[in-house]
C-alpha positions in Angstrom: 21.3 -20.2 51.3 20.7 -17.8 48.4 23.4 -15.5 49.7 25.9 -18.4 49.8 25.0 -19.3 46.2 25.7 -15.7 45.0 28.9 -15.6 47.0 30.2 -18.8 45.5 29.1 -17.7 42.0 30.6 -14.2 41.9 33.7 -14.2 44.2 35.9 -16.1 41.7 36.4 -15.1 38.1 36.4 -18.7 36.9 32.6 -18.9 37.5 32.1 -15.8 35.4 34.1 -17.4 32.6 31.8 -20.4 32.7 28.8 -18.1 32.3 30.6 -16.2 29.5 31.3 -19.5 27.7 27.6 -20.5 27.7 26.7 -17.0 26.5 29.2 -17.0 23.6 28.2 -20.4 22.5 24.5 -19.6 22.4 25.1 -16.2 20.8 27.1 -17.7 18.0 24.4 -20.3 17.4 21.6 -17.7 17.3 23.6 -15.4 15.1 24.3 -18.1 12.5 20.6 -19.1 12.7 19.5 -15.6 12.0 21.9 -15.3 9.0 20.7 -18.6 7.6 17.1 -17.4 8.1 18.0 -14.3 6.1 19.7 -16.3 3.3 16.6 -18.6 3.1 14.3 -15.6 2.7 16.6 -14.1 0.1 16.6 -17.4 -1.9 12.9 -17.8 -1.6 12.3 -14.3 -2.8 14.6 -15.0 -5.7 12.7 -18.2 -6.6 9.4 -16.3 -6.5 10.6 -13.3 -8.5 9.4 -14.7 -11.8 7.0 -17.3 -10.5 3.4 -17.6 -9.5 1.5 -19.3 -6.7 0.7 -22.2 -9.0 2.6 -23.5 -12.0 0.6 -25.1 -14.7 2.2 -27.2 -17.5 -0.5 -28.5 -19.9 -0.8 -32.1 -20.7 0.3 -33.4 -24.1 -2.7 -34.0 -26.4 -3.1 -34.9 -30.0 -2.8 -31.2 -30.9 -0.5 -28.6 -29.4 -2.2 -26.7 -26.5 -3.4 -23.1 -27.2 -3.5 -20.4 -24.6 -6.8 -19.1 -25.7 -8.5 -22.3 -24.7 -6.8 -22.3 -21.3 -7.4 -18.6 -20.7 -11.1 -19.1 -21.4 -11.3 -22.0 -19.0 -9.5 -20.1 -16.2 -11.4 -16.8 -16.7 -14.3 -17.8 -14.5 -12.3 -19.4 -11.7 -12.7 -17.1 -8.7 -9.8 -18.6 -6.9 -7.4 -17.4 -9.7 -6.7 -13.7 -9.6 -4.4 -13.6 -12.7 -2.7 -15.9 -15.1 0.4 -15.4 -17.3 1.3 -17.8 -20.2 4.9 -18.7 -20.9 6.4 -20.0 -24.1 9.7 -21.6 -23.2 12.4 -22.7 -25.7 16.1 -23.5 -25.3 18.8 -22.0 -27.5 22.4 -21.1 -28.0 23.1 -17.3 -28.2 25.9 -15.6 -30.0 26.7 -12.3 -31.6 27.5 -11.4 -35.2 31.1 -12.4 -36.1 31.3 -15.0 -33.4 31.7 -18.7 -34.0 28.7 -20.9 -33.2 28.9 -24.6 -34.0 26.3 -26.9 -32.5 28.4 -30.0 -33.2 31.4 -28.6 -31.3 30.0 -26.3 -28.6 33.2 -26.5 -26.6 35.0 -24.6 -29.4 32.3 -22.1 -30.1 31.5 -18.7 -28.6 27.9 -19.6 -27.9 26.1 -19.4 -24.6 23.2 -21.6 -23.6 20.1 -19.6 -22.7 16.4 -20.2 -21.9 14.1 -18.2 -24.0 10.9 -17.2 -22.2 8.1 -15.7 -24.3 5.8 -13.6 -22.1 2.9 -11.2 -22.3 4.3 -8.2 -20.4 1.0 -7.0 -18.9 -0.1 -10.4 -17.7 3.4 -11.2 -16.4 3.5 -8.0 -14.3 0.1 -8.9 -12.7 1.4 -12.3 -11.6 5.0 -11.7 -10.4 7.7 -9.1 -10.1 8.4 -8.7 -13.8 7.5 -5.0 -13.6 9.8 -4.5 -10.7 12.6 -6.2 -12.6 12.2 -3.7 -15.5 12.1 -0.7 -13.1 15.2 -1.7 -11.3 17.3 -2.4 -14.4 20.7 -0.6 -14.4 22.6 -1.3 -17.6 19.9 -0.4 -20.2 16.4 0.3 -18.7 13.6 0.2 -21.2 12.0 3.5 -22.0 8.4 2.2 -21.7 7.8 -0.7 -19.3 4.4 -1.4 -21.0 6.2 -2.0 -24.3 9.5 -3.5 -23.1 10.3 -5.3 -26.3 10.1 -2.2 -28.6 13.2 -1.5 -30.7 14.1 1.5 -32.9 12.3 1.3 -36.2 14.2 0.7 -39.4 14.4 -1.4 -42.5 16.8 -3.8 -40.8 15.0 -3.8 -37.4 14.8 -7.2 -35.7 12.4 -8.3 -32.9 13.4 -7.2 -29.4 14.4 -9.2 -26.4 15.4 -8.5 -22.8 18.6 -9.8 -21.1 19.6 -9.4 -17.5 22.0 -6.7 -16.3 24.5 -9.5 -15.6 24.2 -10.8 -19.1 24.5 -7.3 -20.6 27.7 -6.6 -18.8 29.3 -9.4 -20.9 28.0 -8.2 -24.2 30.8 -7.2 -26.6 30.4 -3.6 -27.7 32.3 -1.7 -30.3 33.8 1.7 -29.7 31.0 4.1 -29.0 28.3 1.4 -29.2 25.7 0.9 -26.4 22.9 -1.5 -25.9 20.3 1.0 -26.8 21.8 1.2 -30.3 20.3 -2.0 -31.4 22.8 -4.7 -30.5 22.0 -7.9 -32.4 21.9 -11.4 -30.9 21.9 -14.6 -32.9 19.9 -17.5 -31.6 19.9 -21.1 -32.5 17.0 -22.8 -30.9 15.8 -26.4 -30.6 12.7 -27.1 -32.8 9.4 -27.4 -31.0 9.2 -31.1 -31.9 12.4 -33.2 -31.8 13.0 -35.4 -34.8 12.7 -39.2 -34.5 15.9 -41.2 -33.6 18.3 -41.4 -36.5 17.1 -38.2 -38.2 19.2 -35.1 -38.2 18.3 -32.4 -35.7 18.1 -29.0 -37.6 18.0 -26.0 -35.3 15.8 -23.0 -36.0 17.8 -19.8 -36.2 16.9 -16.1 -35.8 18.4 -12.7 -35.2 17.0 -10.5 -32.5 17.8 -7.1 -31.0 18.6 -6.3 -27.4 15.7 -3.9 -26.5 16.9 -3.4 -22.9 17.8 -5.2 -19.7 16.0 -6.3 -16.5 17.3 -6.5 -12.9 18.4 -10.1 -12.0 15.9 -10.6 -9.1 16.4 -14.4 -9.5 20.1 -14.6 -9.3 20.1 -18.3 -9.9 19.2 -17.9 -13.6 20.3 -14.3 -14.2 22.7 -15.3 -17.0 20.5 -17.8 -18.6 17.0 -16.3 -19.0 16.1 -14.2 -22.0 12.6 -12.7 -22.2 10.9 -12.2 -25.6 7.4 -11.4 -26.7 5.4 -14.6 -26.7 3.3 -14.2 -29.8 2.8 -11.7 -32.7 5.1 -10.7 -35.5 7.9 -9.9 -33.1 7.3 -12.9 -30.8 9.1 -16.1 -30.1 6.3 -18.2 -31.5 6.3 -16.5 -34.9 10.1 -16.0 -35.4 11.6 -19.2 -34.1 9.1 -22.0 -33.3 6.5 -21.6 -36.1 2.8 -21.6 -36.3 2.4 -25.4 -35.8 4.0 -25.3 -32.4 2.2 -24.7 -29.1 1.8 -21.0 -28.3 2.5 -21.7 -24.6 4.2 -24.3 -22.6 3.4 -23.3 -19.1 1.3 -20.8 -17.2 1.9 -19.0 -13.9 -1.2 -18.5 -11.8 -1.7 -16.0 -9.0 -4.3 -17.0 -6.4 -6.8 -14.7 -5.0 -6.1 -13.4 -1.4 -7.0 -16.0 1.2 -7.1 -19.0 -1.2 -5.0 -21.9 -0.2 -2.8 -23.8 -2.7 -4.9 -26.9 -2.4 -8.2 -25.0 -3.0 -6.6 -23.3 -6.0 -5.4 -26.6 -7.5 -8.9 -28.2 -7.1 -10.6 -25.2 -8.7 -8.2 -25.1 -11.6 -8.5 -28.9 -12.3 -12.3 -28.7 -12.2 -12.3 -25.7 -14.6 -10.0 -27.7 -17.1 -12.3 -30.7 -16.8 -15.4 -28.6 -17.6 -13.6 -27.1 -20.6 -12.7 -30.6 -21.9 -9.0 -29.9 -21.6 -6.7 -32.7 -20.6 -5.9 -33.0 -16.9 -2.2 -32.3 -16.2 -0.3 -35.2 -14.7 -0.3 -38.9 -15.3 0.4 -40.6 -18.6 -0.4 -37.4 -20.6 2.3 -35.4 -18.8 2.1 -31.9 -17.5 1.8 -30.8 -13.9 0.0 -28.4 -11.6 2.2 -27.6 -8.6 2.9 -24.8 -6.2 6.1 -22.7 -6.5 7.5 -24.5 -3.5 6.8 -27.9 -5.0 8.4 -26.9 -8.3 11.6 -25.7 -6.5 11.5 -28.4 -3.8 15.0 -29.7 -4.4 16.6 -26.3 -4.2 14.6 -25.2 -1.1 15.2 -28.5 0.6 18.9 -28.1 0.1 19.1 -24.7 1.8 16.9 -25.8 4.7 19.2 -28.9 5.1 22.2 -26.5 5.2 20.6 -24.6 8.0 19.9 -27.7 10.0 23.5 -28.9 9.5 24.9 -25.6 10.5 22.7 -25.6 13.6 23.9 -29.1 14.5 27.6 -28.2 14.1 27.3 -25.0 16.2 25.3 -26.9 18.9 28.6 -28.6 19.7 29.9 -25.1 20.7 27.1 -24.9 23.3 27.8 -28.5 24.4 31.5 -27.6 25.0 30.4 -24.6 27.0 28.2 -26.8 29.1 31.2 -29.1 29.7 33.1 -26.0 30.9 30.3 -25.3 33.4 30.4 -28.9 34.6 34.2 -28.6 35.1 33.9 -25.4 37.0 31.2 -26.8 39.3 33.1 -30.1 39.8 36.2 -28.1 40.8 34.1 -25.9 43.1 32.7 -28.9 44.9 36.2 -30.3 45.5 37.3 -26.9 46.8 34.3 -26.4 49.1 34.5 -29.8 50.7 35.1 -28.2 54.1 32.1 -25.8 53.7 29.9 -28.6 52.7 31.1 -30.6 55.7 30.3 -27.7 58.0 26.9 -27.4 56.5 26.3 -31.1 57.0 27.5 -30.9 60.6 25.1 -28.0 61.2 22.1 -30.2 60.0 22.0 -29.4 56.3 20.7 -32.6 54.7 21.8 -34.1 51.3 19.0 -32.4 49.5 20.0 -29.0 50.9 23.7 -29.5 50.0 22.9 -30.8 46.5 20.3 -28.1 46.0 22.9 -25.5 46.8 25.2 -26.7 44.0 22.3 -27.3 41.7 21.0 -23.8 42.3 24.4 -22.4 41.6 24.6 -24.3 38.3 21.0 -23.3 37.4 21.7 -19.6 38.0 25.0 -19.8 36.0 23.2 -21.5 33.1 20.3 -19.1 33.2 22.6 -16.1 33.2 24.6 -17.5 30.3 21.5 -18.3 28.3 20.0 -14.8 29.0 23.2 -13.0 28.2 23.8 -15.0 24.9 20.1 -14.4 23.9 20.4 -10.7 24.6 23.7 -10.2 22.8 22.5 -12.1 19.7 19.2 -10.2 19.6 21.0 -6.9 19.9 23.5 -7.8 17.1 20.7 -8.8 14.8 18.8 -5.6 15.5 22.0 -3.5 14.8 23.3 -5.7 12.0 23.9 -2.9 9.6 25.8 -0.8 12.1 27.8 -3.8 13.1 28.7 -4.7 9.5 29.7 -1.1 8.8 31.9 -1.0 11.9 33.7 -4.2 11.0 34.3 -2.9 7.5 35.4 0.5 8.6 37.6 -0.5 11.6 39.0 -3.9 10.5 38.3 -4.1 6.7 36.1 -7.2 7.2 33.3 -7.7 4.8 31.1 -10.5 5.9 29.4 -10.9 2.5 31.6 -9.2 -0.1 29.5 -7.8 -2.9 31.8 -9.3 -5.6 31.2 -12.8 -4.3 27.6 -12.8 -3.0 24.3 -11.5 -4.3 22.9 -10.3 -0.9 22.8 -6.7 0.3 24.4 -6.2 3.7 24.0 -8.8 6.4 20.9 -10.9 5.6 20.0 -11.7 9.3 16.3 -12.3 10.2 15.4 -12.9 13.9 13.1 -15.8 14.6 11.9 -15.1 18.1 10.2 -18.5 18.7 13.2 -20.5 17.5 15.6 -18.4 19.5 13.6 -18.9 22.7 13.6 -22.6 22.1 17.4 -22.7 21.6 17.9 -20.6 24.7 15.7 -22.9 26.7 17.5 -25.9 25.4 20.8 -24.3 26.4 19.5 -23.7 29.9 18.3 -27.3 30.2 21.6 -28.6 29.0 23.3 -26.6 31.7 21.0 -28.1 34.3 21.9 -31.6 33.0 25.6 -31.0 33.4 25.0 -29.6 36.9 23.4 -32.8 38.1 26.7 -34.7 38.7 28.4 -32.1 40.8 25.2 -31.6 42.7 25.0 -35.3 43.5 28.6 -35.3 44.7 27.8 -32.4 47.0 24.7 -34.2 48.3 26.8 -37.4 49.1 29.5 -35.5 50.9 30.3 -37.3 54.2 30.8 -34.6 57.0 33.2 -36.9 58.9 35.4 -37.3 55.9 35.1 -33.6 55.0 36.1 -32.5 58.5 38.6 -35.3 59.3 41.7 -33.0 59.0 40.1 -29.9 60.4 
């Protein structure tokens, strides 16, 4: 019986086309899944570039929060390996000679930026800030331990760091470069907004571009400007004033093996022991993981992957319909053979099992071929991308449009096996009807005209 199955399967090209259809449909689905997995990893790495395991925003109390109090409270928390304070402010940036009108921003040359005051050493211990400095291309800083240092002089202004992408749009005079002390004018919101009806007066300052950093977080590469948090050259001193809080958030890096929930509990207990307000509730503030803080963005890309999988699943479904059509046509063509088998004593189960085994073998071959091709293409993704570019001029992710390097495909073995198994089972499902028709073949009707 197995020899008959193989003969029916391989003697006509149309059966091979049905197998190829299943293979192509599954391979396309697995390839897109792998690319989506790569894009998700790329986005998550970007989100984590300047983040920590936990994100602490202090609750609002009667007096502005001070980092020294929080640093002392967190110092003895074994679950926290490192902490980095941030002082965040929002401002409009411009350059000397440009027009900057807060009342008519649509007609000004200003760009909205988010000022992030950091402590460089603490920041490098928590996230990839040091890597961003080392990978800068436009104007790398000379000393990463002192990234905000500027050339001394009577008119020197505090230094700041902009991204490589931001720096490429900075207007430079003939022979001027960013290491020459390019000035940036900032108009920031005050640390406390005035009551309704009162005029909002921004706080202004002039700073110097001390260098650039690599835009590891491509989502905010044009918007985030780093400054020193405190001190004579810091954001707190030069824009917000001594009455303002000296930090607005803190990034916490958990010790190895510590879960997010255990880390949260330990931090909240430490704040309570120190008499500091608990973040959350009516007092405001929050203590969340990096995933929770970026939940909307991460959920959006995961939803995109699910929708892409759903759409491409219809390709596999169409391939299964093709298998059904081939088997149905085969049963009609082999009516005489089925009648002979019935006359020779082959029962309905045997005849139906013959067609079902044929469909199962075709489905298994198609699923295995599609799985193998997709796995090979992902393993050789760089060579495939280079071949397409060299031979046909096709760039899957052009560098001028996307921020990924090469083809960001990541193979998920467990998910790929599940999709291949689902494809095989779908093929079995579409084999049932032709198998039932073969089982119900009446030998008298089949051999009437023989």
